[in-house]
Backbone as CSV, one residue per row, in Angstrom:
resi,resn,N_x,N_y,N_z,CA_x,CA_y,CA_z,C_x,C_y,C_z
1,UNK,0.892,-1.369,0.038,0.020,0.020,0.279,0.915,1.218,-0.318
2,UNK,0.460,2.623,-0.758,1.281,3.320,-0.493,0.755,4.474,0.088
3,UNK,2.028,4.988,0.809,1.793,6.299,1.658,0.121,6.891,1.888
4,UNK,0.086,7.318,0.157,-1.369,7.890,0.319,-2.770,7.176,0.281
5,UNK,-2.435,5.979,0.040,-3.319,4.959,0.413,-3.717,5.081,1.864
6,UNK,-2.948,5.077,2.577,-2.971,4.898,4.285,-3.493,5.879,4.561
7,UNK,-2.855,6.794,4.306,-3.531,7.855,5.165,-4.973,8.490,4.552
8,UNK,-5.206,8.094,3.194,-7.244,8.250,3.190,-7.488,7.189,3.575
9,UNK,-6.670,6.057,4.237,-7.880,5.060,4.877,-7.957,5.756,6.212
10,UNK,-6.315,6.002,7.010,-7.039,6.986,8.182,-7.700,7.709,8.593
11,UNK,-7.841,8.732,7.644,-8.500,9.732,7.016,-10.361,9.188,7.042
12,UNK,-10.663,8.190,6.690,-11.881,8.222,6.534,-12.357,7.007,7.715
13,UNK,-11.387,6.453,8.526,-11.808,5.712,9.937,-12.045,6.694,10.700
14,UNK,-10.757,7.638,10.614,-11.301,9.050,11.839,-12.289,9.694,11.782
15,UNK,-13.022,9.739,10.241,-14.244,10.658,10.027,-15.210,10.117,10.972
16,UNK,-15.035,8.602,10.584,-16.232,7.684,11.594,-16.326,7.470,12.879
17,UNK,-15.035,7.744,13.285,-14.949,7.363,14.432,-15.471,8.882,14.959
18,UNK,-14.624,10.256,14.428,-15.399,11.631,15.050,-16.614,11.366,15.382
19,UNK,-17.800,11.198,13.735,-18.952,11.018,13.768,-19.581,10.279,15.001
20,UNK,-19.103,9.107,15.075,-19.381,7.834,16.605,-19.406,8.690,17.774
21,UNK,-18.079,9.423,17.947,-17.872,9.849,19.398,-19.059,10.918,19.771
22,UNK,-19.101,11.864,18.625,-20.201,13.151,18.432,-21.806,12.519,18.411
23,UNK,-22.122,11.589,18.115,-23.238,10.880,18.368,-23.410,10.231,19.960
24,UNK,-22.212,9.677,20.263,-22.254,9.434,22.098,-22.777,10.754,22.705
25,UNK,-21.837,11.421,22.454,-21.560,12.487,23.439,-23.101,13.115,23.489
26,UNK,-23.586,13.394,22.037,-25.027,13.769,21.823,-26.220,12.924,22.783
27,UNK,-25.703,11.638,22.568,-26.889,11.185,23.313,-26.822,11.410,24.780
28,UNK,-25.361,11.343,25.449,-25.327,11.303,26.731,-25.102,13.088,27.163
29,UNK,-25.536,13.650,26.675,-25.869,15.297,26.648,-24.560,15.649,27.427
30,UNK,-23.481,15.368,26.359,-22.282,16.203,26.667,-21.487,16.366,25.674
31,UNK,-20.776,17.525,26.016,-20.427,18.047,24.822,-18.835,17.487,24.380
32,UNK,-19.215,17.738,22.849,-17.605,16.642,22.336,-16.477,16.756,23.209
33,UNK,-16.673,18.024,23.348,-15.135,18.188,24.031,-14.323,18.257,25.139
34,UNK,-15.865,17.344,25.859,-15.612,16.513,26.850,-14.552,15.410,27.111
35,UNK,-14.367,14.904,25.566,-14.015,13.198,25.296,-12.508,13.775,24.649
36,UNK,-11.607,13.346,25.065,-10.553,13.022,24.060,-10.021,11.928,23.308
37,UNK,-10.027,11.683,21.975,-8.943,10.750,21.255,-8.047,10.499,21.641
38,UNK,-7.623,8.671,22.272,-6.181,9.064,22.297,-6.173,7.688,21.285
39,UNK,-5.293,7.839,20.292,-5.122,6.647,18.926,-3.785,5.612,19.667
40,UNK,-3.836,4.711,19.779,-3.068,3.487,20.016,-2.645,2.879,19.246
41,UNK,-0.664,3.209,19.195,-0.111,3.167,18.211,0.597,2.081,18.033
42,UNK,0.511,1.425,19.304,1.345,0.256,19.168,1.597,-1.359,17.931
43,UNK,0.078,-1.212,17.018,0.474,-2.135,16.562,1.061,-1.386,14.327
44,UNK,1.402,-0.147,14.548,1.603,0.286,13.509,2.851,1.108,13.788
45,UNK,3.660,1.399,12.408,5.326,1.401,12.372,5.023,2.858,12.900
46,UNK,6.756,3.797,12.880,6.206,5.185,13.319,6.002,5.756,11.692
47,UNK,6.442,5.481,10.428,5.984,5.890,9.375,4.533,6.110,9.296
48,UNK,3.408,5.548,9.736,2.097,5.240,9.550,1.991,5.736,11.021
49,UNK,2.119,5.772,12.448,2.010,6.827,13.512,2.047,8.611,12.990
50,UNK,3.114,8.633,12.101,3.585,10.244,11.563,2.547,10.599,10.743
51,UNK,1.632,9.941,10.562,0.425,10.705,9.943,-0.469,11.402,10.444
52,UNK,-0.658,10.996,11.812,-1.734,11.034,12.728,-2.124,12.373,12.472
53,UNK,-0.845,13.012,13.727,-0.731,14.683,13.510,-1.166,15.267,12.205
54,UNK,-1.003,14.907,11.199,-1.247,15.614,10.166,-2.886,15.695,9.631
55,UNK,-3.410,14.679,10.582,-4.916,14.178,10.085,-5.569,15.353,11.501
56,UNK,-4.983,15.891,12.090,-5.473,16.184,13.631,-5.477,15.490,14.730
57,UNK,-4.799,14.354,14.835,-4.876,13.394,15.745,-3.248,14.170,16.662
58,UNK,-3.357,14.363,17.803,-2.127,14.649,18.543,-1.888,14.146,20.170
59,UNK,-3.254,12.849,20.161,-3.135,12.054,21.711,-2.439,10.525,21.176
60,UNK,-1.431,10.376,21.250,-1.128,9.151,20.788,-0.598,8.217,22.235
61,UNK,-0.816,7.192,21.935,-0.359,6.073,23.009,0.589,4.405,23.029
62,UNK,1.218,4.204,23.575,1.967,2.952,23.179,2.181,2.372,24.741
63,UNK,2.463,1.407,24.772,2.083,0.356,25.980,3.587,-0.328,26.388
64,UNK,4.492,-0.437,25.120,6.070,-0.967,26.017,6.854,0.346,26.291
65,UNK,7.904,0.260,26.986,9.061,1.546,26.933,9.426,1.685,25.650
66,UNK,10.340,0.364,25.348,10.760,0.563,24.332,10.100,0.899,22.936
67,UNK,9.226,0.909,22.747,8.582,1.388,21.517,8.519,2.433,21.501
68,UNK,8.080,3.361,22.623,7.518,4.612,22.886,9.184,5.666,22.984
69,UNK,10.407,4.926,23.104,11.171,5.618,22.895,11.508,5.637,21.905
70,UNK,11.442,4.564,20.735,11.468,4.280,19.451,10.953,5.487,18.575
71,UNK,9.804,5.771,18.556,8.693,6.371,18.146,8.675,7.930,18.546
72,UNK,9.520,8.520,19.789,9.440,9.790,20.040,9.771,10.531,19.056
73,UNK,11.283,10.497,18.612,11.764,10.697,18.068,11.511,11.193,16.550
74,UNK,10.748,9.935,15.696,10.668,9.755,14.357,9.046,10.584,14.708
75,UNK,8.619,10.691,15.590,6.837,11.486,15.727,7.218,12.479,16.743
76,UNK,7.417,13.591,16.782,7.549,14.717,17.089,6.323,15.783,17.285
77,UNK,6.208,16.999,18.430,4.914,17.752,17.867,3.361,16.813,18.645
78,UNK,3.969,15.859,19.405,2.262,14.781,19.954,2.368,14.744,21.362
79,UNK,1.503,14.561,21.967,1.370,14.391,23.174,1.228,12.445,23.249
80,UNK,2.281,12.310,24.187,2.538,10.851,24.308,1.914,9.893,25.598
81,UNK,1.240,9.329,25.176,0.288,8.636,26.669,0.704,7.108,26.770
82,UNK,1.392,6.904,28.221,1.650,5.489,28.515,0.618,4.532,28.746
83,UNK,0.362,3.480,28.028,-1.014,2.824,29.088,-1.064,1.409,29.253
84,UNK,0.657,0.854,29.198,1.008,-0.592,29.624,1.933,-0.542,31.105
85,UNK,2.266,-1.771,31.456,2.534,-1.496,32.392,4.114,-1.303,32.656
86,UNK,4.550,-0.558,33.361,5.529,0.353,33.451,6.383,-0.335,34.507
87,UNK,7.806,-1.045,34.506,8.635,-1.405,35.377,9.608,-0.239,35.595
88,UNK,9.777,-0.505,36.909,10.319,0.621,38.013,11.948,0.676,37.031
89,UNK,11.972,-0.100,36.454,13.945,0.342,35.986,13.421,1.079,34.627
90,UNK,12.449,1.175,34.194,12.955,2.112,33.012,11.724,3.308,33.143
91,UNK,11.422,3.441,34.115,11.292,4.813,34.654,11.889,5.771,34.240
92,UNK,13.183,5.909,34.584,14.251,7.280,34.287,13.910,7.690,32.705
93,UNK,14.177,6.312,32.193,14.251,6.629,30.136,12.265,7.256,29.831
94,UNK,11.230,6.758,30.297,9.964,7.186,30.305,9.869,8.236,30.740
95,UNK,10.002,8.853,31.701,9.585,9.482,32.477,9.327,10.835,31.706
96,UNK,10.294,11.436,31.406,10.630,12.796,30.514,10.091,12.486,28.924
97,UNK,9.216,11.455,28.781,8.534,11.425,27.252,7.379,11.168,27.413
98,UNK,6.531,11.203,28.366,5.213,10.741,28.944,4.598,12.162,29.188
99,UNK,3.258,12.335,28.386,2.513,13.574,28.620,1.259,13.197,29.597
100,UNK,1.346,11.719,29.655,0.517,11.297,30.869,0.376,9.875,30.870
101,UNK,0.346,9.044,32.191,0.630,7.736,32.186,-0.755,7.587,33.008
102,UNK,-1.049,6.410,32.152,-2.507,6.048,32.679,-2.592,4.612,33.398
103,UNK,-1.788,3.962,33.704,-1.512,2.852,34.284,-0.427,2.498,35.341
104,UNK,-0.649,3.569,36.301,0.166,3.245,37.788,-1.050,2.229,38.493
105,UNK,-0.211,0.837,38.869,-1.455,0.184,39.393,-0.779,-0.351,40.506
106,UNK,0.153,0.084,40.949,0.700,-0.449,42.819,1.152,0.509,43.543
107,UNK,1.523,0.660,44.689,2.325,1.718,45.651,3.505,1.858,45.225
108,UNK,4.706,0.531,44.804,5.527,0.758,44.592,5.795,1.523,43.467
109,UNK,4.934,1.409,42.141,5.129,2.351,41.416,4.688,3.451,41.795
110,UNK,3.686,3.812,42.375,3.693,4.910,42.738,4.883,5.775,43.834
111,UNK,5.765,4.953,44.653,6.839,5.950,45.351,7.909,5.965,44.331
112,UNK,8.089,4.833,42.994,9.196,5.022,42.191,9.206,5.999,41.325
113,UNK,7.726,6.068,40.957,7.928,7.654,40.213,7.934,9.099,40.938
114,UNK,7.514,9.152,41.889,7.378,10.321,42.696,9.105,10.488,43.086
115,UNK,9.735,9.002,43.442,11.294,9.423,43.555,11.921,10.110,42.561
116,UNK,11.366,8.976,41.363,11.929,9.848,40.239,11.653,11.249,39.434
117,UNK,10.317,11.722,39.461,10.242,12.835,39.697,10.913,13.852,40.357
118,UNK,11.534,13.356,41.638,12.365,14.617,42.617,13.381,14.523,41.555
119,UNK,14.017,13.141,41.690,15.368,13.179,41.062,15.717,14.351,39.404
120,UNK,14.920,13.906,38.994,14.902,14.730,37.547,13.732,16.034,37.492
121,UNK,13.662,16.521,38.710,12.711,17.895,38.619,11.522,17.642,37.912
122,UNK,10.797,16.897,38.278,9.906,16.906,36.810,8.871,16.600,37.896
123,UNK,7.634,16.761,37.055,5.928,16.379,37.770,5.405,15.529,36.439
124,UNK,4.227,14.944,37.016,3.914,13.595,36.135,2.565,13.424,36.162
125,UNK,1.585,13.909,35.371,0.178,13.631,35.153,-0.077,12.083,35.560
126,UNK,-0.574,11.462,36.027,-1.136,9.909,36.078,-2.576,9.903,36.383
127,UNK,-2.599,8.488,35.758,-3.941,8.087,36.484,-3.935,6.772,37.181
128,UNK,-5.044,6.584,38.462,-4.960,5.301,38.951,-5.009,4.169,38.174
129,UNK,-4.803,2.951,38.148,-5.388,1.717,36.980,-6.195,1.108,38.066
130,UNK,-7.294,0.717,38.047,-8.472,-0.137,38.611,-8.820,-0.999,37.824
131,UNK,-8.604,-2.733,38.668,-8.991,-3.520,37.692,-10.658,-3.607,37.767
132,UNK,-10.853,-2.797,36.774,-12.306,-2.785,36.902,-13.560,-4.007,36.527
133,UNK,-12.699,-4.574,35.476,-13.307,-6.383,35.554,-13.261,-6.891,36.357
134,UNK,-12.357,-6.456,37.379,-12.157,-7.263,38.394,-11.647,-9.220,37.980
135,UNK,-11.289,-9.308,36.671,-10.536,-10.510,36.415,-8.719,-10.456,37.114
136,UNK,-9.100,-11.470,37.325,-7.335,-11.968,37.710,-6.305,-11.986,37.014
137,UNK,-6.398,-11.950,35.574,-5.470,-11.436,34.545,-5.015,-10.249,34.144
138,UNK,-5.802,-9.260,35.211,-5.838,-8.123,34.765,-4.782,-7.020,36.092
139,UNK,-4.273,-6.263,35.512,-3.420,-5.342,35.988,-4.523,-4.365,36.722
140,UNK,-3.915,-3.376,38.240,-4.731,-2.722,38.483,-4.890,-3.321,40.187
141,UNK,-5.106,-1.578,41.003,-5.905,-2.073,42.080,-7.284,-2.600,41.926
142,UNK,-7.560,-3.183,42.917,-9.003,-3.605,43.437,-9.628,-2.449,43.887
143,UNK,-11.143,-2.380,43.045,-11.728,-1.508,44.247,-11.971,-0.990,45.482
144,UNK,-12.043,-1.908,45.653,-11.787,-2.054,47.376,-10.492,-1.252,47.989
145,UNK,-9.884,-1.395,47.306,-8.170,-0.881,48.009,-8.002,0.520,47.392
146,UNK,-8.783,1.156,46.798,-8.497,2.380,46.537,-8.761,3.437,47.495
147,UNK,-9.367,3.435,48.327,-9.741,4.435,48.843,-8.279,4.717,50.100
148,UNK,-7.957,3.499,50.389,-6.648,3.190,51.038,-5.541,4.230,50.714
149,UNK,-5.578,4.283,49.033,-4.148,5.188,48.484,-4.092,6.637,49.137
150,UNK,-5.313,6.846,49.751,-5.182,8.443,50.479,-4.151,9.135,50.465
151,UNK,-3.435,8.356,51.732,-2.294,9.062,52.464,-1.064,8.729,51.329
152,UNK,-1.199,7.577,50.367,0.676,7.755,49.943,0.391,8.621,48.473
153,UNK,-1.011,8.927,47.885,-1.424,9.974,47.449,-0.635,11.338,47.743
154,UNK,-1.316,11.456,48.765,-0.411,12.733,49.577,0.852,12.844,49.582
155,UNK,1.405,12.314,49.599,2.936,12.036,49.763,3.227,12.436,48.872
156,UNK,2.991,12.465,47.715,3.568,12.176,46.334,3.174,13.555,45.355
157,UNK,3.787,14.387,46.263,3.752,15.803,45.633,4.206,16.197,44.260
158,UNK,4.605,15.052,43.224,5.004,15.606,42.427,4.152,14.714,41.247
159,UNK,3.198,14.445,42.068,2.696,13.372,41.027,0.954,14.170,41.201
160,UNK,0.613,14.654,39.795,-0.710,15.067,39.558,-2.007,14.004,39.186
161,UNK,-3.001,13.401,39.922,-3.645,12.555,39.629,-4.761,12.656,39.238
162,UNK,-4.538,12.459,37.762,-5.903,12.925,37.068,-7.491,12.171,37.179
163,UNK,-7.543,11.356,37.672,-8.179,10.327,38.083,-7.945,9.231,37.867
164,UNK,-8.969,7.981,36.863,-8.654,6.526,37.455,-9.118,6.061,35.437
165,UNK,-8.220,4.651,35.815,-8.399,4.137,33.762,-8.498,2.790,34.246
166,UNK,-9.405,2.305,33.316,-9.873,0.383,33.361,-10.181,0.121,32.482
167,UNK,-10.412,-0.886,31.949,-10.643,-2.019,31.275,-12.073,-2.741,31.454
168,UNK,-12.912,-3.042,30.815,-14.014,-3.888,30.988,-13.731,-5.522,30.073
169,UNK,-14.082,-6.373,30.631,-13.635,-7.310,30.246,-14.451,-7.418,29.054
170,UNK,-13.347,-8.192,27.636,-14.136,-8.260,26.399,-15.435,-8.834,26.140
171,UNK,-15.872,-8.044,25.186,-17.155,-9.193,25.019,-18.133,-8.618,23.439
172,UNK,-18.422,-9.594,22.784,-19.233,-9.596,21.458,-20.389,-7.979,21.401
173,UNK,-20.936,-7.913,22.535,-21.882,-7.118,22.813,-21.262,-5.811,23.966
174,UNK,-21.202,-5.195,22.760,-20.625,-3.576,24.054,-21.747,-3.449,25.385
175,UNK,-22.529,-3.590,25.053,-23.653,-3.611,26.292,-22.993,-4.174,27.263
176,UNK,-22.377,-5.140,27.400,-22.117,-5.866,28.724,-20.984,-4.979,29.313
177,UNK,-20.128,-4.060,28.971,-19.470,-3.469,29.590,-19.891,-2.242,30.247
178,UNK,-20.656,-2.286,30.214,-22.228,-0.910,31.102,-21.897,-1.209,32.296
179,UNK,-21.987,-2.328,32.908,-22.104,-2.093,34.466,-20.532,-1.874,35.008
180,UNK,-19.713,-2.134,33.932,-18.183,-1.987,34.655,-17.924,-0.640,34.487
181,UNK,-18.347,-0.012,33.503,-18.297,1.534,33.605,-18.835,2.267,34.723
182,UNK,-19.645,2.248,34.330,-20.572,2.693,35.660,-20.183,2.758,36.668
183,UNK,-19.762,1.485,37.331,-19.143,1.255,38.422,-18.120,2.210,39.104
184,UNK,-16.848,2.173,37.346,-15.946,3.178,37.408,-16.372,4.633,38.073
185,UNK,-17.671,4.966,37.493,-17.948,6.501,37.401,-18.131,6.369,38.972
186,UNK,-19.201,5.364,39.307,-19.671,5.720,40.850,-17.774,5.583,41.341
187,UNK,-17.043,4.858,41.288,-16.105,4.962,42.404,-15.225,6.255,41.915
188,UNK,-15.389,6.905,40.857,-14.207,7.998,40.924,-15.146,9.248,41.806
189,UNK,-16.508,9.165,41.429,-17.245,9.724,42.669,-16.951,10.197,44.074
190,UNK,-16.891,8.460,44.449,-16.745,8.556,45.641,-15.369,8.909,46.029
191,UNK,-14.436,8.379,45.041,-12.890,9.055,45.611,-11.786,10.446,45.757
192,UNK,-13.265,11.177,44.837,-13.128,12.576,44.649,-13.440,13.037,46.285
193,UNK,-14.381,12.400,46.878,-14.635,12.956,48.365,-13.499,12.135,49.434
194,UNK,-13.159,11.125,48.687,-12.157,10.026,50.263,-10.975,10.413,49.838
195,UNK,-10.267,11.093,48.897,-9.194,11.767,48.627,-8.957,13.143,48.518
196,UNK,-10.047,13.936,48.310,-9.872,14.975,48.571,-9.317,15.952,47.134
197,UNK,-9.794,14.857,46.042,-8.880,15.072,45.072,-10.073,15.856,43.892
198,UNK,-9.539,16.271,42.443,-10.783,16.785,41.668,-11.411,15.905,40.737
199,UNK,-10.240,14.895,40.472,-9.945,13.776,39.906,-11.038,14.055,38.220
200,UNK,-10.770,14.756,37.433,-11.507,14.960,36.043,-11.293,14.265,35.216
201,UNK,-10.522,12.918,35.414,-10.722,11.942,34.351,-11.176,11.066,34.248
202,UNK,-11.541,9.846,33.668,-12.106,8.727,33.421,-11.329,7.914,32.366
203,UNK,-9.871,7.197,32.082,-9.576,6.697,31.172,-10.314,5.567,30.708
204,UNK,-11.669,5.215,30.279,-12.324,3.944,29.758,-12.906,3.878,28.348
205,UNK,-12.745,2.847,27.907,-13.470,2.350,26.395,-12.020,1.961,25.287
206,UNK,-12.330,1.074,24.247,-11.598,0.565,23.422,-12.212,0.735,22.649
207,UNK,-11.907,-0.192,21.275,-12.658,0.082,20.133,-13.677,-0.467,20.172
208,UNK,-14.035,-1.570,21.040,-14.869,-2.449,20.996,-16.032,-1.803,21.532
209,UNK,-16.082,-1.039,22.275,-16.968,-0.217,24.378,-16.616,0.920,24.038
210,UNK,-16.068,1.635,22.952,-16.015,3.013,23.511,-17.260,4.061,23.313
211,UNK,-18.182,3.216,22.587,-19.423,4.501,22.632,-19.970,4.359,24.389
212,UNK,-19.860,2.750,24.700,-20.533,2.941,25.803,-20.143,3.353,27.135
213,UNK,-18.362,3.530,27.102,-17.894,4.520,27.698,-18.139,5.744,27.897
214,UNK,-18.071,6.074,26.787,-18.817,7.798,27.097,-20.213,7.688,27.406
215,UNK,-20.986,7.523,27.103,-22.127,7.408,27.567,-22.283,7.258,29.252
216,UNK,-20.991,7.089,29.813,-21.440,6.387,31.233,-20.248,6.807,31.887
217,UNK,-19.662,8.499,30.967,-19.196,9.491,31.377,-17.387,9.204,31.282
218,UNK,-16.643,8.393,30.713,-15.517,8.316,29.764,-15.122,9.951,29.573
219,UNK,-14.066,10.096,29.941,-13.365,11.041,29.224,-11.769,11.050,28.886
220,UNK,-11.460,10.034,28.497,-10.612,9.599,27.258,-10.880,8.269,27.101
221,UNK,-10.869,7.910,25.439,-10.688,6.891,24.958,-10.229,6.384,24.319
222,UNK,-9.342,5.020,24.136,-8.205,4.520,23.780,-8.326,3.638,22.446
223,UNK,-8.104,4.048,21.270,-8.508,3.357,19.952,-7.582,2.719,19.336
224,UNK,-7.217,1.622,19.387,-6.430,1.248,18.520,-6.841,0.030,17.164
225,UNK,-7.706,-0.346,17.326,-8.015,-1.915,16.349,-9.054,-1.015,15.030
226,UNK,-9.897,-0.497,15.819,-10.646,0.697,14.969,-10.828,1.282,14.042
227,UNK,-9.206,2.461,14.088,-8.087,3.141,13.442,-7.180,2.450,12.521
228,UNK,-6.493,1.168,13.302,-5.174,0.307,12.689,-5.500,-0.786,12.037
229,UNK,-6.708,-1.567,12.010,-6.364,-2.727,11.540,-6.473,-3.079,9.942
230,UNK,-5.232,-3.974,10.118,-5.110,-4.070,9.018,-3.499,-2.963,8.296
231,UNK,-3.263,-2.115,8.844,-2.247,-1.406,8.355,-0.702,-1.493,9.271
232,UNK,-0.761,-3.063,10.575,0.571,-2.930,10.814,1.375,-3.678,9.791
233,UNK,2.306,-3.205,9.700,3.370,-3.799,8.767,3.244,-3.063,7.636
234,UNK,2.672,-2.023,7.362,3.227,-1.275,6.336,3.530,-0.133,6.673
235,UNK,4.955,0.353,5.745,5.508,1.355,5.754,6.351,0.887,7.160
236,UNK,7.131,0.023,7.070,8.115,-0.190,8.456,8.575,0.899,8.650
237,UNK,9.301,1.873,8.124,10.387,3.299,8.365,11.080,2.790,9.730
238,UNK,10.864,3.515,10.351,12.064,3.754,11.342,11.226,3.959,12.628
239,UNK,11.650,3.006,13.542,11.102,3.609,14.811,10.259,2.436,15.619
240,UNK,9.932,1.868,14.957,8.678,0.636,15.080,8.111,0.510,14.394
């Protein structure tokens, strides 16, 4: 496939996604401006990824530190989000590259991030990852354990806690995710009081269920497959 063909495919897909997001916002009586589209670029090359800012998408996400490291220089002038498990031994190199970190899944990671932010004289905006679907294989804090994080978060003065991140269990029927997303919204509202923080963000919803997530209050949706299916391996280029 030629670059112009790929860019046209992406443009068409983005137009459909934008129309879908706008429709979901209208149904939920929300402003379109309340929802941030984050393109998850983990399956495509840096050359394909670099087309996104030209199409107006500047919030991009990776889930592996090494892939992020390889793409940052090749795709400048965007906001990079990290959505995967971040090992503590990779924090020092990854920290300066992240706009937002969505996947803080342990107290040890919180403390390591705080320490590295002090060392590098930086601040970082983060989400607390919750095991929203309560599946054993998923990362994140249990719903019941979140309230106890308050004192830890209070000590982490270099971290700005934006809100919660989670995933619903995969299902062919997006409606099955609704109770999970509603529970995350309710948890966020409760933690606002218990933590004494505004928590403006909810990072919920992927390609199969983002419409339901928006209807239930998501402020960030993380889309990969619906944008990039069939484009992995195209234009290998530099950086991943």
